[in-house]
Each structure stands twice: as C-alpha cells, then as structure tokens.
N, C-alpha and C positions, 0 to 999 in steps of 0.2 A: 750139309746134306750129303749122304753117301749113297751112290747107286751101284749095286753090284749085281750084274745080270750075267747069267751063264751063256747066253747066245753069242754068236760071232759078231764082229764088227763088219758091216757091209760097206764096201767102197763102190760108188757109182761113177762111171765115166769111161773114158777111152784108155786103152793100153796102147801106147805108141810103140810100135815095133819097127826096127830097121832090119830088113832082111837083106843079106848079102849072098849072092850066088857066086860060084867059082868064076874066074875070068873066062869070058867067051860063052857062058851058058845063060840062057834067058831065065828069068825068075820063075816063070810058069812051068818050065820043063826041068828045073833043077831037082835033084834027088836029095840034096842036103843044103842047109843054110847056115850062115853065121848070123845069129840073132842077138840083137841088143835091145833090151826093153827099157822103156821110159814112160813119162807121163806123171803128173803130180799125184793123181789118185793112186796109181800103181806103186809109186815110190813110197807114199804114206802107208799103204797097206803092207808093203814089204817090210818096212821098218817096224810096224806094229807086230807083224808075225815074228820078226827076229827078237822082239822083246817078249815073246811068249803068248801073245794074244791070238785068238782064233779069228782069222780074217777070210772073208769071201768077196769076190769081185763080181759085180753085175755089169755087163756090157752088151753090146750088140755088134755082130760081125756082118760085113757086107756079103751080099749074095754074089759071090764070084769064086773062081777056082782057088784064089788065095785066101778067101774068107773062110 
C-alpha cells in the first residue's frame, strides 16, 4: 500500500529551547539570545524538512514575556 499525500507532516509537542543571555544580563531584559533548539518532535521535524518534506510544528507557548 502506497500513500502519497501532498500535505505537510504535522509535528505535535514541545520545542525545547535553551536561551542564553550575555553575562550579567537578565533573560527578560536581554536584547539578543544564544538559542539552542531541541526536543524529539522538533528534531524529527527538522530531519524530515532536511530530507525535503514539508513540515509544520503545532505547539503551545506559555503566557509570559518569554512565551
């Protein structure tokens, strides 16, 4: 059985982000960040996108200044 659908692959879950502010600067007041992404759903989606598939991520962000 072969399924060939034109729509995107949907990834559900969290995107784990590690945000790093410059030394001595609070995260909330920083103007730039060093960002490192992770999480199994995000990693799987990134790999599929690198292989040429159309991928979309569905997630929820917290209600906070960083969200």
